ZALUM-966485 format. One line per 10 residues: their letters; for each residue x, y, z of C-alpha. Coordinates in Angstrom, 2 decimals. Layout:
<sites>
A> X:Y:Z  ...;
</sites>
This chain:
<sites>
MYCATQLKML> 56.59:110.63:99.63  55.77:112.01:96.18  59.11:110.60:94.84  58.63:107.30:96.50  55.18:107.01:95.09  56.21:107.79:91.65  59.16:105.36:91.75  56.86:102.77:92.99  54.47:103.32:90.10  57.34:103.16:87.55;
LQITSSFVIL> 58.84:99.98:89.04  55.63:98.05:89.39  56.05:94.81:87.29  52.87:94.17:85.26  52.85:91.84:82.28  56.58:91.87:82.18  59.06:89.46:80.72  62.73:89.23:81.53  65.64:89.33:79.14  69.32:88.74:80.02;
LSCLAVVNGH> 71.45:91.11:78.06  75.14:90.92:77.71  76.73:93.94:76.22  80.04:93.26:74.31  82.19:95.51:72.13  82.73:92.36:69.91  79.28:91.08:69.34  78.29:87.58:70.46  75.22:85.71:69.40  72.94:88.07:71.24;
GEDLTREANT> 73.85:90.96:68.77  74.57:91.99:65.22  77.53:93.56:63.54  77.03:94.01:59.90  80.13:96.38:59.43  82.39:93.24:59.69  80.09:91.18:57.10  81.31:91.24:53.45  79.10:92.93:50.89  76.78:94.61:53.37;
AGSSVVEAAV> 75.30:97.98:52.45  73.01:100.78:53.57  73.00:103.91:55.58  72.71:102.25:59.06  75.72:99.98:58.02  77.75:103.25:57.03  76.66:105.33:60.24  77.67:102.24:62.38  81.08:102.02:60.73  81.69:105.81:60.80;
GLIQGSSIFQ> 80.33:106.11:64.52  82.69:103.20:65.77  85.65:104.96:64.24  84.67:108.51:65.68  83.97:107.02:68.88  87.44:105.24:69.08  89.19:108.57:69.19  91.83:107.14:67.02  91.54:110.14:64.38  90.88:113.74:64.83;
SDNRFLRRLA> 87.52:115.11:63.77  87.12:114.67:59.90  84.30:117.18:59.70  81.80:114.43:58.55  83.87:113.85:55.41  84.09:110.18:55.98  80.18:109.84:56.29  80.04:111.88:53.01  82.47:109.96:51.13  80.49:106.68:51.64;
YVESKDGIDP> 77.46:108.43:49.94  79.35:110.10:47.24  81.36:107.15:46.22  78.87:104.21:46.32  75.50:105.64:47.72  76.29:103.82:51.05  77.06:100.69:48.93  73.66:100.61:47.41  75.20:101.47:44.03  75.23:98.06:41.96;
STYRGGYYGG> 78.82:98.58:41.00  80.06:98.85:44.67  80.95:95.19:44.80  81.65:94.51:41.29  83.83:91.58:40.26  87.49:91.73:40.94  87.16:95.18:43.00  87.44:94.85:46.62  87.56:98.69:47.59  84.04:98.39:49.32;
IWQVDEVAFQ> 81.66:101.15:50.19  84.54:103.73:50.41  85.79:102.66:46.90  89.39:102.52:48.34  91.59:101.40:45.29  94.30:98.99:45.65  96.98:101.51:45.27  95.39:103.53:48.05  95.02:100.60:50.32  98.84:99.76:50.00;
ATKDVTTHRA> 99.58:103.23:50.99  97.89:102.55:54.19  100.67:99.76:54.92  103.47:101.92:53.97  105.20:102.51:57.25  108.47:103.52:55.67  106.96:106.67:54.18  104.38:107.02:56.92  105.97:106.09:60.27  103.04:107.82:62.20;
LMTKYAQIRS> 100.74:104.65:60.87  102.53:102.42:63.47  100.69:104.37:66.28  97.30:103.99:64.46  97.92:100.27:63.96  98.26:99.88:67.74  95.06:101.85:68.30  93.24:99.89:65.99  94.44:96.61:67.36  93.45:97.92:70.95;
VFGFNWTDVQ> 89.96:99.01:69.93  88.83:96.71:67.09  90.84:93.51:67.93  92.70:93.00:64.75  96.16:93.81:63.20  96.08:96.12:60.15  99.26:94.60:58.95  97.33:91.30:58.51  94.33:93.03:56.53  94.41:92.38:52.75;
WTDLSKPLYS> 92.65:94.42:50.08  89.91:91.74:49.72  89.01:92.34:53.30  87.74:95.90:52.31  84.49:94.29:51.08  83.66:94.47:54.91  82.55:98.06:55.59  84.42:98.59:58.70  87.68:97.70:57.00  86.79:99.92:54.03;
ALAARLFLFN> 86.01:102.79:56.20  89.31:102.41:58.26  91.25:102.03:54.97  89.94:105.42:53.82  90.51:107.06:57.05  94.27:105.75:57.20  94.77:106.94:53.60  93.51:110.41:54.56  95.58:110.41:57.61  98.68:110.05:55.48;
LATSIPFGIK> 97.87:113.08:53.62  99.69:116.26:54.42  96.79:118.39:53.79  94.12:118.33:56.54  90.39:117.75:55.70  88.65:121.16:55.25  85.35:121.87:56.80  83.04:123.28:54.20  81.15:121.26:51.74  82.62:122.98:48.56;
EQADYWMTFY> 86.13:122.89:50.05  85.73:119.20:50.97  84.47:118.65:47.20  87.87:120.17:45.96  89.80:118.11:48.49  88.06:114.93:47.28  88.71:115.59:43.81  92.48:116.41:44.39  93.30:113.59:46.69  90.79:110.89:46.69;
HTKQGNKTVA> 88.70:110.60:43.52  90.48:108.50:40.79  90.87:109.46:37.13  88.78:106.53:36.20  85.79:108.08:38.05  83.24:110.02:36.15  82.07:112.42:38.94  82.80:116.15:39.49  83.08:118.55:42.18  79.49:119.41:41.46;
TFVQDVQLLE> 78.43:115.80:41.99  79.98:115.77:45.33  78.24:118.94:46.52  74.85:117.90:45.22  75.14:114.29:46.75  76.15:115.74:50.14  73.29:118.15:50.16  70.85:115.36:49.30  72.29:113.22:52.00  72.01:115.91:54.64;
RSQNCSARAV> 68.53:116.90:53.73  67.43:113.12:54.24  69.12:113.34:57.78  67.14:116.37:58.90  65.62:115.81:62.45  64.55:119.40:63.29  61.58:118.15:65.29  63.84:116.44:67.94  63.57:117.87:71.43  67.02:119.56:72.45;
DLVFVLDQSG> 68.21:122.30:74.82  70.91:124.09:72.80  73.14:126.88:74.07  75.48:129.09:72.05  78.62:130.38:73.81  79.85:133.32:71.58  83.10:134.91:71.46  82.54:138.84:71.48  86.16:139.90:71.53  87.37:142.68:69.55;
SIGPSNFQLV> 89.41:140.63:67.18  86.24:139.35:65.50  84.98:142.60:64.24  81.51:143.90:63.77  80.78:142.30:60.33  82.00:138.94:61.43  80.06:139.07:64.50  76.91:139.70:62.46  77.69:136.46:60.53  77.71:134.74:63.88;
RDLCANLVRG> 74.32:136.35:64.70  72.88:135.21:61.37  74.07:131.52:61.98  72.19:131.47:65.32  69.14:133.14:63.55  69.29:130.54:60.76  69.35:127.74:63.20  66.45:129.04:65.05  64.46:128.84:61.75  65.61:125.19:61.32;
FDIETSQTRI> 64.25:124.07:64.65  60.79:123.50:66.19  60.67:126.44:68.58  56.94:126.98:68.60  55.98:123.70:70.41  58.95:124.02:72.72  60.62:121.08:71.19  63.77:123.01:70.90  65.03:125.71:73.41  67.99:127.99:72.21;
GVIGFSSSAS> 69.90:130.15:74.78  72.94:132.48:74.27  76.03:133.17:76.48  78.39:135.88:75.35  81.85:136.31:76.48  84.45:139.11:76.13  86.32:140.44:79.09  83.47:138.92:81.02  80.60:136.66:80.40  76.86:136.81:80.85;
IVIPLDQYNA> 73.70:134.85:79.82  72.29:137.11:76.92  69.47:134.82:76.22  68.11:132.34:78.70  66.67:129.05:77.33  63.21:129.29:78.43  62.79:133.05:77.50  61.26:132.47:73.95  58.80:130.08:72.48  58.04:132.06:69.33;
TSALIQAVQG> 60.52:131.82:66.54  60.23:135.41:65.35  60.81:136.89:68.90  63.82:134.62:69.38  65.38:135.52:66.16  64.83:139.32:66.92  66.73:138.61:70.26  69.41:136.85:68.50  70.01:139.77:66.07  69.96:142.16:68.98;
IPYPAQGTDT> 73.04:140.26:70.78  75.47:142.94:71.93  78.91:143.20:70.57  81.15:144.60:73.50  84.32:143.92:71.34  86.88:143.56:74.18  89.09:140.66:75.40  88.81:136.93:75.24  87.88:135.37:78.71  86.92:132.09:77.33;
AAGINLIPAA> 87.00:130.52:80.86  84.19:132.82:81.88  82.01:131.69:79.16  82.66:128.03:79.72  81.89:128.49:83.56  78.37:129.89:82.73  77.36:126.83:80.78  75.87:124.76:83.58  74.16:127.88:84.98  72.51:128.46:81.49;
FAVGGRKSLQ> 71.11:124.84:81.57  70.22:124.98:85.21  68.16:128.13:84.75  66.10:127.44:81.68  66.85:123.80:80.63  64.51:120.91:81.07  64.78:118.48:83.85  66.14:115.05:83.68  62.62:113.55:83.67  62.16:114.75:80.07;
AVPKIAVVIT> 65.62:113.37:78.99  66.35:116.12:76.54  70.02:116.31:75.03  71.92:119.34:76.51  74.34:120.74:73.75  76.63:123.75:74.08  78.37:125.12:71.00  81.45:127.15:71.79  82.36:129.65:68.75  85.70:131.51:69.05;
DGQSNDATAT> 88.30:133.16:66.64  91.39:132.75:68.70  93.26:131.77:71.68  91.83:132.87:75.06  93.39:135.26:77.40  94.31:132.62:79.90  94.75:129.11:78.37  95.23:127.56:81.81  92.04:128.92:83.19  90.24:127.64:79.99;
LNAATTLHSS> 91.65:124.19:80.27  90.62:124.13:84.16  87.12:125.43:83.29  86.55:122.79:80.50  87.99:120.07:82.70  85.58:120.94:85.40  82.72:121.21:83.04  83.31:117.72:81.64  83.84:115.98:85.01  81.16:117.53:86.87;
YSSITVFAVG> 78.41:118.13:84.28  78.88:115.06:81.93  75.27:115.44:80.85  76.19:118.48:78.71  77.76:117.87:75.36  80.15:120.41:74.11  81.11:121.24:70.62  84.06:123.68:69.87  84.30:125.72:66.66  87.20:127.79:65.76;
VGSGIVYSEL> 87.21:130.29:63.06  90.24:131.64:61.37  94.03:131.52:61.50  94.49:132.23:65.27  92.99:129.09:66.45  94.87:126.85:68.99  93.51:123.42:68.12  94.58:121.96:71.30  92.53:124.49:73.21  89.54:123.56:71.11;
TSIASDSSKV> 89.91:119.89:71.91  90.02:120.67:75.45  86.83:122.68:75.29  84.93:119.96:73.26  83.58:116.68:74.90  85.94:114.73:72.42  87.98:115.35:69.35  85.02:114.34:66.99  83.19:117.46:68.15  85.73:120.02:67.03;
SDLASFSVSQ> 85.28:122.01:63.93  87.96:124.18:62.37  86.68:126.77:59.96  89.03:128.56:57.65  87.32:131.91:57.80  84.22:133.97:58.63  82.30:133.52:55.40  78.74:132.93:54.52  79.47:129.62:52.86  81.48:128.30:55.92;
FQDLQSSISG> 78.55:129.36:58.22  76.12:127.58:56.11  78.16:124.54:56.29  78.38:124.89:60.08  74.60:125.37:60.51  74.27:122.04:58.52  76.80:120.52:60.83  75.33:121.53:64.09  71.66:120.61:62.97  73.09:117.05:62.05;
DTCTTPAKVQ> 74.91:116.63:65.28  71.77:117.50:67.38  70.04:114.64:65.57  72.36:111.86:67.31  73.60:113.46:70.44  72.33:111.30:73.32  70.59:112.62:76.39  72.17:111.52:79.61  70.21:109.41:82.10  71.08:108.97:85.71;
VNESVISSMN> 70.54:105.80:87.77  67.40:105.89:89.76  65.93:108.55:87.57  62.86:108.11:85.47  62.54:109.25:81.93  59.32:109.99:79.95  59.49:110.67:76.25  57.19:110.38:73.11  57.95:110.13:69.19  56.55:109.54:65.87;
KNTTSYFVLD> 57.04:106.63:63.71  60.66:106.03:62.54  62.00:108.85:64.79  64.66:107.97:67.25  65.78:109.00:70.68  69.18:108.48:71.83  70.36:108.00:75.50  73.63:107.31:77.42  74.02:105.82:80.98  77.03:105.28:83.22;
ISSRGLTLQL> 77.15:101.55:84.02  79.34:100.05:86.71  80.70:96.49:86.87  77.57:95.40:88.69  75.61:96.30:85.56  72.04:97.74:85.77  68.44:97.05:85.20  66.40:99.00:82.75  62.64:98.89:82.83  61.03:100.08:79.68;
TAKIGALLLY> 57.33:100.61:79.39  55.50:101.45:76.14  52.67:103.38:77.16  51.32:104.25:73.72  52.27:102.37:70.50  55.40:100.15:70.30  59.04:100.60:70.42  62.19:99.17:68.63  65.29:99.42:71.17  68.88:98.89:70.44;
TSCSLSTPNE> 71.82:98.97:72.90  75.52:98.98:72.62  78.41:99.60:74.81  80.59:101.03:71.95  78.56:102.81:69.41  76.73:105.81:70.53  73.89:105.33:68.03  73.12:101.56:67.87  71.02:100.64:65.03  69.83:97.58:62.93;
AFYSWKLFTD> 73.35:97.23:61.68  75.21:97.23:65.04  73.76:96.40:68.44  74.42:94.24:71.43  70.54:93.49:71.69  67.50:94.34:69.84  64.17:94.46:71.64  60.63:95.19:70.24  58.05:95.81:72.89  54.46:97.22:73.36;
ATTNIYVSCG> 54.37:96.43:77.06  56.64:96.66:80.12  59.94:94.98:79.96  62.82:94.45:82.59  66.36:94.22:81.00  69.62:93.46:82.89  72.62:94.99:81.12  76.34:94.67:81.70  79.19:96.14:79.84  81.79:93.60:81.30;
TGNSAVLYIS> 83.94:93.44:84.27  85.62:96.92:84.20  85.04:99.39:86.79  82.99:101.58:84.61  81.76:102.13:81.22  78.73:103.68:79.19  75.75:102.03:77.83  74.18:103.71:74.78  70.43:103.28:74.01  68.61:104.15:70.92;
VRGYMASNSF> 64.62:103.91:70.96  62.84:104.04:67.71  58.92:104.66:67.47  57.26:101.87:65.67  53.75:103.10:65.37  52.46:106.42:64.14  52.29:107.69:67.79  54.48:106.36:70.55  55.12:107.22:74.26  57.25:105.68:76.68;
SFTVITGDFS> 58.90:105.60:80.13  61.90:104.01:81.68  64.04:103.85:84.82  67.36:102.52:85.70  68.53:100.89:88.81  72.09:99.55:89.70  72.38:95.89:89.67  70.42:92.86:88.38  66.71:93.11:89.31  65.63:91.54:86.10;
TPQPPTGPPQ> 64.90:88.13:87.73  62.08:88.61:90.23  63.06:87.88:93.90  62.59:89.28:97.30  65.06:91.59:99.00  68.26:89.75:99.80  69.36:92.06:102.54  67.79:93.38:105.81  67.04:96.92:106.86  70.19:98.89:108.15;
EVTAIITDKG> 70.76:100.72:111.26  67.78:99.37:113.29  67.40:101.25:116.75  64.88:101.68:119.32  64.93:105.12:121.19  62.92:106.87:123.72  61.79:110.46:122.74  61.25:113.38:124.93  57.40:112.57:124.73  58.19:109.08:126.33;
EVLVQWAPPL> 57.33:107.19:123.16  59.46:104.16:122.02  60.35:104.60:118.49  61.87:101.91:116.16  63.96:103.54:113.50  65.72:101.92:110.46  67.29:102.64:107.09  66.35:100.80:103.93  68.47:97.66:102.80  71.42:98.32:100.82;
EYRQNGYIDK> 70.66:99.41:97.26  71.83:96.43:95.53  70.13:94.15:98.05  66.66:95.60:97.49  65.99:93.79:94.19  63.32:96.35:93.32  61.14:98.88:95.08  60.60:98.25:98.87  56.77:98.76:99.23  56.41:98.12:102.92;
YSILLTDKET> 58.17:96.97:106.17  57.34:94.38:108.83  58.15:94.82:112.48  58.00:91.57:114.36  57.78:91.56:118.16  58.28:88.18:119.90  57.33:87.90:123.66  60.34:86.13:125.20  58.16:84.88:127.99  55.12:83.47:126.19;
GEERETFVDS> 56.59:83.05:122.65  53.56:85.08:121.21  54.39:87.10:118.02  52.97:90.40:117.04  53.64:91.77:113.57  53.03:95.33:112.30  53.15:96.65:108.89  54.49:100.08:107.97  54.66:102.05:104.76  57.98:102.04:103.10;
FLFQYNIRSL> 58.46:105.81:103.22  58.23:106.18:107.03  61.41:104.37:108.39  60.01:104.64:111.88  57.21:103.33:114.06  55.98:103.96:117.58  55.85:100.55:119.48  54.87:101.71:122.94  51.26:100.44:122.86  52.41:97.11:121.59;
LLSGHFYSLR> 54.78:96.47:124.77  53.23:94.80:128.06  54.80:96.10:131.29  57.40:93.74:132.62  57.81:91.76:129.52  60.96:91.28:127.29  60.60:91.27:123.54  62.73:90.39:120.56  62.29:93.00:117.88  63.30:92.47:114.06;
VRGHNSDGYG> 62.46:94.52:111.06  62.34:93.24:107.25  61.55:94.81:103.99  59.01:93.55:101.32  58.82:94.00:97.46  56.48:92.63:94.94  58.16:89.32:95.14  58.08:88.84:99.03  59.82:89.57:102.16  63.49:89.64:102.70;
PYSEALAVSK> 65.52:88.62:105.66  64.97:90.08:109.15  67.36:92.47:110.71  69.47:91.41:113.73  67.31:91.11:116.78  67.05:93.77:119.53  65.85:93.17:123.10  63.13:95.75:124.11  61.28:95.95:127.41  58.92:98.37:129.19;
VFIPFSNSGI> 58.24:99.00:132.95  55.25:100.78:134.37  55.34:102.93:137.56  51.99:104.07:138.65  51.72:107.54:140.00  49.16:110.18:140.65  48.73:113.25:138.56  47.62:115.54:141.48  50.06:117.83:142.97  52.74:117.31:140.44;
VADVRKLVMM> 54.09:120.47:138.62  54.41:120.32:134.99  58.27:120.16:135.08  58.32:117.21:137.46  55.60:115.57:135.60  57.65:115.75:132.34  60.66:114.23:134.17  58.40:111.30:135.50  56.87:110.68:132.20  60.45:110.29:130.73;
AVMLLSVCNL> 61.31:107.94:133.57  58.34:105.76:133.53  59.59:104.07:130.34  62.73:101.86:130.51  63.95:100.63:127.33  66.56:97.89:127.36  68.27:97.33:123.94  70.93:95.01:123.10  72.01:92.46:120.59  70.49:88.99:121.28;
</sites>
């Protein structure tokens, strides 16, 4: 009853307006895609272009290098010299020689595979692209990434290592920047992207095997402790837990155990180091339990992030793969990052552990500088990891001005209806079916609201897809709720289907009960707030209607029946827009047999009471 009441309250349509939303990977007139428009610039354009490429899974993780390149090379295109006359390298400043290397399939035969993937995801042939097209940010970003793909040396993880890599392979002699410039620019960029106040449930899954060694494991402890300092623990915005695995696994620090920074840091520094085997599968298998015990419930829509840190191949690669597959398929609300440290890493195993290839990090060694960069990377990833929202679940959240929350929903070919209510302040909402962080540069629909809005969303005709939503606070303080229902309920209409499984039965108390199930979900068109039972006397034609609360699904009609009369019985549902169709009619009758109570023992009396009711039920 409580859940039904809450759902009714959330679905009540007050002062609402309706918007028909069509989600397409290639944006139509409803949306915006500045990544394909020439000479556009800004952080939102860059983040959209990078996000589209990362989300495509065409390339392996670049350790945030592509995003950093845009800022170092052109300040995200804001630098006045970005689109200078006669130069078309775009935001990523891809020189013509470097661009031609992206089309050299004779030297780089693997490019053909990337061309096919680009055509499949983005809808154009790279062989038709000209250098002048790189004034469009998506094209410039793809050119930079293809050029890096051709290099024999992989992209390193750390900022300092990336600076050296950039200077060696990417920065031209005509440039006037240095390794120090790269480091300073990246540090400035990542300070500007800090979102430590965002709510998140974060679980570290730490390799405690003997191959790590005591000094290196202390670096792991220090990493976790430094991350604790960087998040808002005191107000319970962020919860941090730890799983340790060696020859076995255990939850070392539950998510909800500490809400004081100092106490949590002390617990982190006290994480034991058993120094035994590497049962990675055992650690992965414990991840759902860690979130179930101390994590927040779906109503709060907090991102669930697990970070697995290991120094080598697991004891049983098959068990690790099976554990990771089960985790991803059965607990899709948990986003998993995989961090490998040292030369013993098996990259394919890291990829299977991570939610996708963009969430894999490969550190060269255990070192203070590498772990400082990892800390920055994890902090940045928590900013944009979306919280999973389930259909028919309600979400309540709040945010300050210009802060953003991200959500992801599974969406079927029938689409879904999202009801968004701004309880305090106002909200700016963007949606996309391809970009996990839709923003003003790339979205399928943009919505501003300070009231209640019903939106129908569809990602096309495929069997299943995902819908990404970003909600940004517009006022100083903002609070909102939303709920999601499968199907199009954005256009107000009564139920289009009748109640199901309508029956009339005699109970052991001699009562005549009508029972039913709700209409099919996609026929309800919103919240069913009551049911109507219509009895029609087949002899007199008189109709008697009785109303029943929506959560009961049964009603005793004995008192409504006259002895010896036959009735037609039908049931229908009602929502805020009216009544739906009746169920198929049943025929009901009651026959009364008078008797005296005196002299009848209890058992006989019970049998008589059951026999005095005769119910005839059939389809009319």
